[in-house]
N, C-alpha and C positions, 0 to 999 in steps of 0.2 A: 456819222453822219458828217458830209460836207457842210461847208459855211454856204455855198451856193442852195445846197435843197433847205437850210435853215431859212436863209433870205424869202424862197420861194415861198415858205409854209406859211412866213408871218407877212409875206404881201396878200398872199390868195385869203388870210382871217382878216386882214386890215380891209380889201376890196370887198369881203361879204359884211363886215360891219359897216362901211358904206352903202352899200346895197340897201340894207336895212334903214339907214339912217342918212338918208343923201346930205342933210345940211349939217352932219357933225364937222366940228372944227379939226384944223391939225394938231390945237393944243389937245384935246381929245383924244385923239388918233396916237400922239404923242405918248400922253399919259396909258393908254391901254399898253402898246409897243413895250413900255418900260418895264412893264410885269410881265412880260412873256416869258414861258420857256418852252423848248422843244423837246416831245419824248420820241425816240426812234423803237420801237416795238417788233419782235417776230411773230411768226404765227405760234398760235397756242398761247403767248403770253398773256397774263391778266393785266389791264388796264386799272381796273376798280374788284376790289372783290368784295363779295356779300357780308356785312355784319361791320365792315370798314367804315371810318368817316372820309367821306369825300373830302379831300381838300382843294383840288381843282377842278376845274370844268374844261374838257377838251374838244377842240374844233379839230377834225379830222381833214387833214388834209392830202393825205396819200393812203390808201387801205380800205381795209372792212373789218369793224368787230360784231360779235354778238352780244346780246344782253338774254340772261337766262338766271332762273332761280332753279332750287333744286326741290321737289314735291318730296311728302313724307315717303314715299315708296323710294325715293332716291334716283328719281328719272329727272335728265335736263329739261326743263320747260322753255323753249324760247320764245322771247317776250318781244325781242326787236332787232333790225339789221341796222347797222350805223356805218354807212358810207361816206365817199368825200362830202365837204360841206354841210356837215348835218354835226350834233355834239352828242359826243360822249358823257350823257350824265343820267343819275336815277335826280330829276331837278327838285323834286320835293324835299328829299334827305338833304342835298346839298343846300339847299337855303335855308333849311334849320340846322344841319350841321348835326344830323341825327344817323345812326347806322345806315348804310345802303341795303338795300332788299335782293339787289340783284349782282352776280357777275357780271362783267365786261371783260369779255375777251378776243382777240385778233384772230382772226379768220385767213386773213394775210398779211404780210409784215407790212406796217401799219405807220405814218408819222403822224403826231398829234399835235397842236399848239395849245399850250395849257396857259390858262389864267387862274391864280389863285381867289379863293373866296374873299380872304383879307383886301386884296386887290381891288377886286368888284366891290365890296362894299365901300371902301373908301373914293370909288369912281362915282358911284350911285351919290354919294353926299356931296361930292365937289361938281360933278357934273350933268346938267338934266338930259342931256341927249344920251349920257351912258347908261343913265336909268331907265330911260326908254329904250335902248338897245337890250337892255335886262329883261324889260317886260315882253318885248317882241319875241325874244327867245324862250318864254317862258308859255307864252301865247301859242309858240309852234309847237313845243314838246305836248303842251295839255290838247292841241287838235290831232296829233298824232296817236294820242292815247284815247282820246275820245273816238276816233274813227276806228280802231282796233275793238272797241268795247262793242261801238255800235254792230259793227261785223259779224260778231259773234250772236248779237243779239237778234238780227234781222236778216241776216245774209247766210245761203247754205256754202257748203264748201265748195262747191266748184266757182259760186261768185267771188267768195274769198279769193280764190286762186287765181281767177282772172283779172280782178283788181289790183292782186299784188306784181301781176307781170306787166298790167298796163302803167301802174305808178312807177314800176323799177326796172323798165327795158333793159339798162344795163346791169342790173344786179344778177337775175334770174341764174345764168350761167357760173356766176361765182360761190353760190351756196349749196349744200350739198340738200339733198332729197330727206334726209335724216334731220336736219335742221328748218328747213321749210315745212315740212308736215308737220314739225311740232310746232310752229309760228303759228301755222292755218289752223292748229287743232284737231287735225285727223291723222289716220292711221298711215304708215308710208304705202301700202298697197291702195289706199284709196286715191292717196294723192297719183298713184302711177295709175290707174283707172282712169280717173279725170283726164290725164296728159294724154293717152290714149283715144280717148273719146273725142278729143278736141283735135287729136292729129288727123284721125279718120274725117271728122267734119269739114277740112280743109281739102278733102278730094272729091 
């Protein structure tokens, strides 16, 4: 990856921090930047593997990943898609430095900005706004997880599909029907029927 891409990825990450914490100082931003590394991953490459300790948290600058686990029957169950300006992390495992329960695998060639656990923890101790930044990231991850849980509890398959399309208008055509049906918790044939039904209703 070129230095230009590195610089663009880092700038995008720092801009995202500033959007979450508008009052963050240049000193705090410089501290964060001093601990950054950038990863350039190819399609199907793993960013995190299940049962490993996640040493870094990743901000996706470009590309797309999916997180999944393997059930007792050997099937891959997709639990999330991580697109641009989102974080690739099993956050509870990251903050406790315990083994991750999920695989994070690239669906596309992906550029990720990494911050290490140790650098973040030191930043929490030294800078109040970096601690606030970490809390806001945790809240965002929690909201995403809670929405997914409530979707399975209270919504039918069609509603979950429509919510996904509404919330991810630029993502729908980037994931396979197999991955999407797994994420929605339905058979691929069911997803096909839902799409056909909705397409007919447009005419």
